[in-house]
One Martini backbone bead per residue (centre of mass of N, CA, C, O) as a GRO file, in nm:
protein
  401
    1MET     BB    1  -3.732   3.435  -0.608
    2VAL     BB    2  -3.420   3.475  -0.698
    3HIS     BB    3  -3.224   3.672  -0.923
    4ILE     BB    4  -3.168   3.397  -1.134
    5LYS     BB    5  -3.056   3.330  -1.431
    6LYS     BB    6  -3.179   3.088  -1.637
    7LYS     BB    7  -3.096   2.818  -1.810
    8LYS     BB    8  -3.072   2.498  -1.775
    9GLY     BB    9  -2.970   2.559  -1.477
   10VAL     BB   10  -2.905   2.497  -1.108
   11ILE     BB   11  -2.614   2.477  -0.920
   12GLY     BB   12  -2.516   2.352  -0.615
   13ILE     BB   13  -2.252   2.428  -0.379
   14LEU     BB   14  -2.099   2.242  -0.089
   15THR     BB   15  -1.886   2.257   0.222
   16GLY     BB   16  -1.822   2.016   0.484
   17GLY     BB   17  -1.665   2.032   0.751
   18GLY     BB   18  -1.355   1.973   0.705
   19ASP     BB   19  -1.074   2.086   0.582
   20VAL     BB   20  -0.916   2.028   0.247
   21PRO     BB   21  -0.724   1.945   0.010
   22GLY     BB   22  -0.938   1.966  -0.301
   23LEU     BB   23  -1.189   2.141  -0.309
   24ASN     BB   24  -1.125   2.381  -0.508
   25PRO     BB   25  -1.084   2.192  -0.756
   26ALA     BB   26  -1.371   2.086  -0.756
   27ILE     BB   27  -1.518   2.353  -0.784
   28ARG     BB   28  -1.390   2.423  -1.051
   29ALA     BB   29  -1.478   2.174  -1.221
   30ILE     BB   30  -1.789   2.210  -1.180
   31THR     BB   31  -1.809   2.505  -1.291
   32ILE     BB   32  -1.678   2.492  -1.576
   33ARG     BB   33  -1.862   2.269  -1.686
   34ALA     BB   34  -2.143   2.387  -1.617
   35LEU     BB   35  -2.112   2.653  -1.783
   36ARG     BB   36  -2.059   2.504  -2.060
   37GLU     BB   37  -2.349   2.353  -2.035
   38GLY     BB   38  -2.561   2.591  -1.921
   39TYR     BB   39  -2.506   2.667  -1.624
   40GLU     BB   40  -2.563   2.768  -1.307
   41VAL     BB   41  -2.360   2.871  -1.015
   42VAL     BB   42  -2.394   2.804  -0.656
   43GLY     BB   43  -2.241   2.910  -0.364
   44ILE     BB   44  -2.248   2.769  -0.053
   45ARG     BB   45  -2.194   2.897   0.263
   46ARG     BB   46  -2.096   2.705   0.520
   47GLY     BB   47  -2.248   2.492   0.417
   48TRP     BB   48  -2.544   2.421   0.580
   49ALA     BB   49  -2.556   2.711   0.710
   50GLY     BB   50  -2.641   2.875   0.455
   51LEU     BB   51  -2.941   2.718   0.464
   52ILE     BB   52  -3.027   2.878   0.759
   53ASP     BB   53  -2.910   3.182   0.759
   54MET     BB   54  -3.102   3.259   0.530
   55ASN     BB   55  -3.292   3.547   0.464
   56ARG     BB   56  -3.555   3.602   0.241
   57ASP     BB   57  -3.597   3.912   0.375
   58ASP     BB   58  -3.263   3.955   0.340
   59LYS     BB   59  -3.030   4.054   0.123
   60GLU     BB   60  -2.776   4.049   0.297
   61SER     BB   61  -2.807   3.764   0.400
   62GLN     BB   62  -2.775   3.634   0.120
   63SER     BB   63  -2.495   3.722   0.044
   64GLN     BB   64  -2.346   3.566   0.291
   65ASN     BB   65  -2.468   3.260   0.189
   66TYR     BB   66  -2.403   3.328  -0.129
   67GLN     BB   67  -2.265   3.267  -0.470
   68LEU     BB   68  -2.170   3.347  -0.770
   69LEU     BB   69  -2.004   3.148  -1.019
   70THR     BB   70  -1.694   3.175  -1.190
   71GLU     BB   71  -1.413   3.133  -1.361
   72ASP     BB   72  -1.251   3.348  -1.215
   73ILE     BB   73  -1.295   3.257  -0.931
   74VAL     BB   74  -1.209   2.949  -0.946
   75ASN     BB   75  -0.915   2.990  -1.079
   76LYS     BB   76  -0.793   3.132  -0.827
   77ALA     BB   77  -0.870   2.882  -0.617
   78GLY     BB   78  -0.800   2.597  -0.752
   79ARG     BB   79  -0.485   2.572  -0.627
   80THR     BB   80  -0.600   2.567  -0.336
   81GLY     BB   81  -0.663   2.534  -0.038
   82GLY     BB   82  -0.931   2.453   0.113
   83THR     BB   83  -1.229   2.675   0.126
   84PHE     BB   84  -1.388   2.952  -0.020
   85LEU     BB   85  -1.678   2.886   0.097
   86HIS     BB   86  -1.655   2.737   0.335
   87THR     BB   87  -1.724   2.599   0.671
   88SER     BB   88  -1.914   2.337   0.870
   89ARG     BB   89  -2.081   2.157   1.154
   90THR     BB   90  -2.359   2.130   1.033
   91ARG     BB   91  -2.699   2.020   1.144
   92PRO     BB   92  -3.027   2.091   1.046
   93SER     BB   93  -3.174   1.854   1.226
   94HIS     BB   94  -2.959   1.948   1.490
   95VAL     BB   95  -3.026   2.238   1.625
   96PRO     BB   96  -2.945   2.436   1.856
   97ASP     BB   97  -3.056   2.708   2.014
   98VAL     BB   98  -2.777   2.882   1.988
   99ASN     BB   99  -2.791   2.842   1.647
  100ILE     BB  100  -3.021   3.004   1.605
  101PRO     BB  101  -3.144   3.224   1.418
  102VAL     BB  102  -3.288   3.511   1.503
  103PHE     BB  103  -3.535   3.504   1.272
  104LEU     BB  104  -3.614   3.185   1.408
  105LYS     BB  105  -3.671   3.174   1.718
  106ASP     BB  106  -3.986   3.176   1.731
  107LYS     BB  107  -4.015   2.894   1.569
  108TYR     BB  108  -3.749   2.795   1.715
  109ASN     BB  109  -3.742   2.659   2.076
  110LYS     BB  110  -3.579   2.421   2.111
  111LYS     BB  111  -3.313   2.257   2.210
  112THR     BB  112  -3.374   2.078   1.940
  113ASN     BB  113  -3.364   2.132   1.575
  114ASP     BB  114  -3.552   2.118   1.262
  115LEU     BB  115  -3.443   2.291   0.947
  116THR     BB  116  -3.536   2.161   0.679
  117GLU     BB  117  -3.758   2.357   0.588
  118GLU     BB  118  -3.558   2.583   0.519
  119VAL     BB  119  -3.366   2.452   0.326
  120LEU     BB  120  -3.588   2.395   0.108
  121ARG     BB  121  -3.674   2.689   0.069
  122ASN     BB  122  -3.382   2.794  -0.013
  123LEU     BB  123  -3.348   2.609  -0.263
  124ASP     BB  124  -3.597   2.717  -0.409
  125TYR     BB  125  -3.524   3.029  -0.400
  126LEU     BB  126  -3.243   2.965  -0.565
  127GLY     BB  127  -3.332   2.743  -0.801
  128ILE     BB  128  -3.221   2.458  -0.736
  129ASP     BB  129  -3.176   2.149  -0.904
  130TYR     BB  130  -2.876   2.086  -0.798
  131LEU     BB  131  -2.685   1.918  -0.540
  132ILE     BB  132  -2.327   1.950  -0.430
  133PRO     BB  133  -2.191   1.776  -0.181
  134MET     BB  134  -1.891   1.808   0.028
  135GLY     BB  135  -1.792   1.527   0.227
  136GLY     BB  136  -1.850   1.327   0.478
  137ASP     BB  137  -2.057   1.133   0.657
  138ASP     BB  138  -2.202   1.376   0.789
  139THR     BB  139  -2.281   1.554   0.551
  140LEU     BB  140  -2.394   1.314   0.367
  141SER     BB  141  -2.624   1.230   0.573
  142TYR     BB  142  -2.798   1.481   0.497
  143ALA     BB  143  -2.817   1.435   0.208
  144VAL     BB  144  -2.997   1.196   0.230
  145ARG     BB  145  -3.238   1.340   0.352
  146LEU     BB  146  -3.280   1.523   0.099
  147HIS     BB  147  -3.329   1.293  -0.096
  148HIS     BB  148  -3.589   1.193   0.042
  149GLU     BB  149  -3.724   1.498  -0.001
  150GLY     BB  150  -3.633   1.543  -0.336
  151VAL     BB  151  -3.346   1.611  -0.362
  152LYS     BB  152  -3.094   1.669  -0.611
  153ILE     BB  153  -2.819   1.444  -0.556
  154ILE     BB  154  -2.439   1.493  -0.547
  155GLY     BB  155  -2.189   1.347  -0.420
  156ILE     BB  156  -1.868   1.415  -0.243
  157PRO     BB  157  -1.593   1.280  -0.121
  158LYS     BB  158  -1.461   1.397   0.205
  159THR     BB  159  -1.147   1.305   0.371
  160MET     BB  160  -0.865   1.241   0.539
  161ASP     BB  161  -0.947   0.949   0.664
  162ASN     BB  162  -1.102   0.775   0.430
  163ASP     BB  163  -1.428   0.696   0.577
  164VAL     BB  164  -1.608   0.661   0.319
  165PRO     BB  165  -1.827   0.480   0.193
  166GLY     BB  166  -1.787   0.347  -0.150
  167THR     BB  167  -1.469   0.436  -0.136
  168ASP     BB  168  -1.123   0.444  -0.177
  169TYR     BB  169  -1.155   0.767  -0.214
  170CYS     BB  170  -1.080   1.079  -0.054
  171ILE     BB  171  -1.059   1.395  -0.031
  172GLY     BB  172  -0.726   1.464   0.129
  173PHE     BB  173  -0.562   1.207   0.188
  174SER     BB  174  -0.298   1.233   0.050
  175SER     BB  175  -0.199   1.502   0.169
  176CYS     BB  176  -0.204   1.390   0.454
  177VAL     BB  177   0.005   1.163   0.415
  178THR     BB  178   0.234   1.336   0.301
  179ARG     BB  179   0.263   1.505   0.565
  180ILE     BB  180   0.321   1.282   0.772
  181ILE     BB  181   0.571   1.178   0.636
  182SER     BB  182   0.737   1.447   0.643
  183LEU     BB  183   0.714   1.526   0.940
  184THR     BB  184   0.830   1.267   1.064
  185HIS     BB  185   1.100   1.289   0.926
  186SER     BB  186   1.180   1.553   1.050
  187LEU     BB  187   1.153   1.446   1.358
  188ARG     BB  188   1.398   1.240   1.355
  189THR     BB  189   1.634   1.446   1.428
  190THR     BB  190   1.546   1.469   1.739
  191ALA     BB  191   1.511   1.173   1.813
  192GLY     BB  192   1.814   1.103   1.756
  193SER     BB  193   1.968   1.296   1.913
  194HIS     BB  194   1.805   1.197   2.196
  195GLU     BB  195   1.716   0.893   2.196
  196ARG     BB  196   1.397   0.850   2.139
  197PHE     BB  197   1.080   0.858   2.147
  198LEU     BB  198   0.822   0.886   1.891
  199VAL     BB  199   0.506   1.055   1.929
  200ILE     BB  200   0.230   1.057   1.679
  201GLU     BB  201  -0.043   1.245   1.641
  202VAL     BB  202  -0.345   1.176   1.448
  203PHE     BB  203  -0.594   1.153   1.269
  204GLY     BB  204  -0.866   0.941   1.374
  205ARG     BB  205  -1.153   0.811   1.509
  206TYR     BB  206  -1.241   0.516   1.356
  207ALA     BB  207  -0.998   0.537   1.149
  208GLY     BB  208  -0.646   0.418   1.066
  209TYR     BB  209  -0.518   0.520   0.792
  210THR     BB  210  -0.328   0.774   0.879
  211ALA     BB  211  -0.136   0.547   1.026
  212LEU     BB  212  -0.097   0.304   0.841
  213ILE     BB  213   0.013   0.409   0.573
  214PRO     BB  214   0.270   0.561   0.668
  215THR     BB  215   0.388   0.302   0.789
  216MET     BB  216   0.388   0.140   0.525
  217ALA     BB  217   0.593   0.381   0.399
  218GLY     BB  218   0.814   0.423   0.664
  219ALA     BB  219   0.752   0.653   0.902
  220ALA     BB  220   0.720   0.395   1.098
  221ASN     BB  221   0.724   0.125   1.315
  222ARG     BB  222   0.448   0.203   1.450
  223CYS     BB  223   0.093   0.147   1.526
  224VAL     BB  224  -0.221   0.298   1.647
  225ILE     BB  225  -0.575   0.203   1.632
  226PRO     BB  226  -0.902   0.194   1.673
  227GLU     BB  227  -0.972  -0.116   1.583
  228TYR     BB  228  -0.740  -0.167   1.822
  229LYS     BB  229  -0.671  -0.267   2.146
  230PHE     BB  230  -0.402  -0.185   2.327
  231LYS     BB  231  -0.084  -0.251   2.474
  232ILE     BB  232   0.155  -0.071   2.625
  233GLU     BB  233   0.368  -0.296   2.672
  234ASN     BB  234   0.392  -0.387   2.381
  235LEU     BB  235   0.476  -0.109   2.266
  236CYS     BB  236   0.727  -0.071   2.439
  237GLU     BB  237   0.879  -0.322   2.351
  238LEU     BB  238   0.898  -0.265   2.044
  239LEU     BB  239   1.033   0.011   2.058
  240THR     BB  240   1.281  -0.076   2.206
  241GLN     BB  241   1.376  -0.267   1.985
  242ASP     BB  242   1.395  -0.056   1.763
  243ARG     BB  243   1.598   0.126   1.902
  244LEU     BB  244   1.835  -0.092   1.930
  245THR     BB  245   1.861  -0.129   1.608
  246ASN     BB  246   1.911   0.160   1.584
  247PRO     BB  247   2.188   0.364   1.533
  248SER     BB  248   2.027   0.629   1.654
  249LYS     BB  249   1.833   0.563   1.888
  250TYR     BB  250   1.519   0.524   1.772
  251SER     BB  251   1.156   0.553   1.769
  252VAL     BB  252   0.819   0.506   1.594
  253VAL     BB  253   0.480   0.623   1.660
  254LEU     BB  254   0.152   0.611   1.540
  255VAL     BB  255  -0.140   0.795   1.647
  256SER     BB  256  -0.458   0.772   1.675
  257GLU     BB  257  -0.702   0.965   1.823
  258GLY     BB  258  -0.894   0.679   1.861
  259ALA     BB  259  -0.713   0.535   2.036
  260VAL     BB  260  -0.715   0.243   2.252
  261PHE     BB  261  -0.691   0.114   2.537
  262GLU     BB  262  -0.692  -0.163   2.714
  263GLY     BB  263  -1.000  -0.119   2.895
  264GLU     BB  264  -1.074   0.155   2.749
  265LYS     BB  265  -1.136   0.476   2.639
  266MET     BB  266  -1.169   0.735   2.483
  267ILE     BB  267  -1.003   1.045   2.425
  268PHE     BB  268  -1.100   1.371   2.541
  269GLU     BB  269  -1.064   1.705   2.541
  270ASN     BB  270  -1.373   1.729   2.550
  271HIS     BB  271  -1.753   1.719   2.609
  272GLU     BB  272  -1.820   1.868   2.369
  273LYS     BB  273  -2.065   1.872   2.115
  274ASP     BB  274  -2.163   1.834   1.811
  275MET     BB  275  -2.425   1.796   1.584
  276PHE     BB  276  -2.316   1.481   1.547
  277GLY     BB  277  -2.212   1.384   1.851
  278HIS     BB  278  -1.909   1.483   1.874
  279LYS     BB  279  -1.622   1.466   2.040
  280LYS     BB  280  -1.326   1.604   2.112
  281LEU     BB  281  -1.028   1.492   2.015
  282GLY     BB  282  -0.750   1.438   2.235
  283GLY     BB  283  -0.447   1.289   2.406
  284VAL     BB  284  -0.339   0.998   2.363
  285GLY     BB  285  -0.038   1.075   2.318
  286ASP     BB  286   0.017   1.176   2.600
  287LEU     BB  287  -0.041   0.912   2.754
  288ILE     BB  288   0.153   0.735   2.601
  289SER     BB  289   0.409   0.896   2.678
  290LYS     BB  290   0.398   0.874   2.979
  291GLN     BB  291   0.393   0.557   2.993
  292LEU     BB  292   0.643   0.486   2.848
  293LYS     BB  293   0.839   0.629   3.038
  294GLU     BB  294   0.751   0.473   3.294
  295ILE     BB  295   0.804   0.157   3.172
  296SER     BB  296   1.083   0.147   3.013
  297PRO     BB  297   1.284   0.002   3.227
  298GLN     BB  298   1.164  -0.284   3.178
  299TYR     BB  299   1.298  -0.282   2.859
  300ASN     BB  300   1.601  -0.109   2.961
  301ASN     BB  301   1.771  -0.193   3.204
  302GLY     BB  302   1.641   0.037   3.399
  303ARG     BB  303   1.617   0.258   3.175
  304ARG     BB  304   1.507   0.551   3.066
  305ILE     BB  305   1.285   0.672   2.809
  306ASN     BB  306   1.242   0.922   2.636
  307VAL     BB  307   0.999   1.165   2.501
  308ILE     BB  308   0.842   1.267   2.184
  309ASN     BB  309   0.554   1.487   2.158
  310GLN     BB  310   0.331   1.496   1.871
  311ARG     BB  311   0.080   1.701   1.734
  312LEU     BB  312  -0.031   1.763   1.413
  313SER     BB  313  -0.302   1.813   1.307
  314TYR     BB  314  -0.363   2.094   1.098
  315LEU     BB  315  -0.089   2.024   0.932
  316VAL     BB  316  -0.258   1.796   0.746
  317ARG     BB  317  -0.492   2.013   0.623
  318CYS     BB  318  -0.313   2.218   0.507
  319GLY     BB  319  -0.270   2.370   0.224
  320ASP     BB  320  -0.187   2.236  -0.063
  321PRO     BB  321  -0.234   2.030  -0.297
  322ASP     BB  322  -0.157   1.757  -0.440
  323ALA     BB  323  -0.174   1.565  -0.708
  324ILE     BB  324  -0.421   1.393  -0.627
  325ASP     BB  325  -0.578   1.649  -0.509
  326SER     BB  326  -0.612   1.751  -0.815
  327ILE     BB  327  -0.719   1.518  -0.992
  328VAL     BB  328  -0.969   1.387  -0.852
  329PRO     BB  329  -1.152   1.632  -0.818
  330MET     BB  330  -1.177   1.678  -1.121
  331ALA     BB  331  -1.313   1.402  -1.176
  332PHE     BB  332  -1.551   1.432  -0.973
  333GLY     BB  333  -1.682   1.686  -1.101
  334ASN     BB  334  -1.730   1.551  -1.382
  335LEU     BB  335  -1.904   1.316  -1.278
  336ALA     BB  336  -2.133   1.493  -1.167
  337LEU     BB  337  -2.212   1.613  -1.447
  338ASP     BB  338  -2.277   1.352  -1.592
  339LEU     BB  339  -2.522   1.286  -1.418
  340ILE     BB  340  -2.680   1.546  -1.466
  341LEU     BB  341  -2.688   1.504  -1.785
  342GLU     BB  342  -2.859   1.214  -1.716
  343LYS     BB  343  -3.067   1.267  -1.482
  344VAL     BB  344  -2.906   1.199  -1.217
  345SER     BB  345  -2.957   1.082  -0.869
  346GLY     BB  346  -2.855   0.980  -0.553
  347ARG     BB  347  -2.534   1.007  -0.575
  348MET     BB  348  -2.195   0.890  -0.553
  349VAL     BB  349  -1.883   0.954  -0.610
  350SER     BB  350  -1.614   0.727  -0.719
  351LEU     BB  351  -1.326   0.507  -0.621
  352ARG     BB  352  -1.269   0.182  -0.764
  353ASN     BB  353  -1.016  -0.008  -0.846
  354GLY     BB  354  -0.913   0.247  -1.030
  355LYS     BB  355  -1.222   0.343  -1.080
  356TYR     BB  356  -1.463   0.542  -1.190
  357ASP     BB  357  -1.770   0.610  -1.006
  358ASN     BB  358  -2.098   0.515  -0.866
  359VAL     BB  359  -2.316   0.546  -0.577
  360PRO     BB  360  -2.538   0.531  -0.352
  361ILE     BB  361  -2.596   0.768  -0.114
  362GLU     BB  362  -2.685   0.547   0.125
  363VAL     BB  363  -2.413   0.418   0.195
  364VAL     BB  364  -2.317   0.625   0.414
  365THR     BB  365  -2.556   0.490   0.624
  366GLY     BB  366  -2.501   0.167   0.593
  367THR     BB  367  -2.195   0.210   0.697
  368LYS     BB  368  -1.864   0.151   0.792
  369LYS     BB  369  -1.516   0.273   0.742
  370THR     BB  370  -1.270   0.045   0.813
  371VAL     BB  371  -1.022  -0.146   0.933
  372ASP     BB  372  -0.913  -0.460   0.842
  373VAL     BB  373  -0.737  -0.635   1.066
  374ASN     BB  374  -0.714  -0.910   0.920
  375LYS     BB  375  -0.569  -0.783   0.647
  376TYR     BB  376  -0.383  -0.512   0.774
  377TYR     BB  377  -0.329  -0.599   1.086
  378ASN     BB  378  -0.077  -0.649   1.337
  379ARG     BB  379  -0.141  -0.703   1.656
  380GLU     BB  380   0.146  -0.794   1.778
  381ARG     BB  381   0.316  -0.564   1.603
  382LEU     BB  382   0.190  -0.293   1.543
  383ARG     BB  383   0.128  -0.329   1.216
  384PRO     BB  384   0.142  -0.376   0.905
  385TYR     BB  385   0.068  -0.572   0.644
  386TYR     BB  386   0.312  -0.736   0.415
  387LYS     BB  387   0.083  -0.825   0.173
  388SER     BB  388  -0.084  -0.879  -0.106
  389PHE     BB  389  -0.075  -0.636  -0.361
  390ASN     BB  390  -0.244  -0.758  -0.564
  391TYR     BB  391  -0.504  -0.570  -0.689
  392LYS     BB  392  -0.462  -0.324  -0.543
  393PRO     BB  393  -0.512  -0.030  -0.465
  394LEU     BB  394  -0.321   0.239  -0.417
  395PHE     BB  395  -0.409   0.240  -0.082
  396ILE     BB  396  -0.487  -0.089  -0.066
  397MET     BB  397  -0.768  -0.015   0.093
  398THR     BB  398  -1.067  -0.116   0.063
  399SER     BB  399  -1.426  -0.082  -0.005
  400ASP     BB  400  -1.662  -0.248   0.170
  401TYR     BB  401  -2.038  -0.296   0.089
   0.00000   0.00000   0.00000
């Protein structure tokens, strides 16, 4: 056992997957409440990677992969974006040979290796009684594996795509939407000055919330999302009409990175896969821009319409959290401690229909959370439906599971 003095118990925290604003406020909320309830708190560094990189026979390795958390540490970080514990896209059950730590290479020498045994041993070595992973469906899917192995897990949903099942809200989504709206409005001045189409690509692999909600809020005229394969001719005709009726002679479309042309497949930046089997997306906005420019004369009396093409990428996940991503993480952290004090595990905290709650952690692997196009997306007009807002949650689209 590592020399951590136990009080009521030890709580471990880690953040996995992409960074988002709101993670540090959640870490702060958990830590302060836990310390005041009599627990020690251990921050695992670099997500699940910290639990496979830690060499139990090497003290220096240990210090690089975890840290004891105090009120002073979390208070300094709690108002900032990103995650001071750092993060990675590590999947301990599927570690490629090139990512095996040097001290484990003799033991694990397959092309792909399951290091769950090391994770369990390191959790035991650290004396962790409860583990609170924060992440999206990838990070939390491995948490489900550990739950089935007997680890006491309380999950916290985090992803700017807002696509974790079982909750209406995931940490990072509001800040992402806020930045998309702001940056899109800023780019309008250039689009209007040059009388062009403005094509903006945003994150969203399988779920189109980050394109649909800002469009609903008035940031764009149209949006294309992964849940519906679109026709470029339809998009060009609609954008041309929008441009014609705009006194400044421009129009805007938000494009999810996972959007797909009718009859085509997803566009990937490269074919290298992460440990969860995902290829890096990116580039559909470039292709849409190119094709819009080429076919625009058909809908504009023979005259070409030029295009401004911008990929927002990491601009929407960096920086400090907005108000919602400061408040919700605080509540999620305290909800996690409530469950621990009740000696409950195998749950994920959630926000559903305006109320904080919790659901079984297995919901993460039981279904996919995507936009219900029948309820929320007008296929012909390539934009959200604006109807029936009564009793809808803050961000309109519920998580049915």
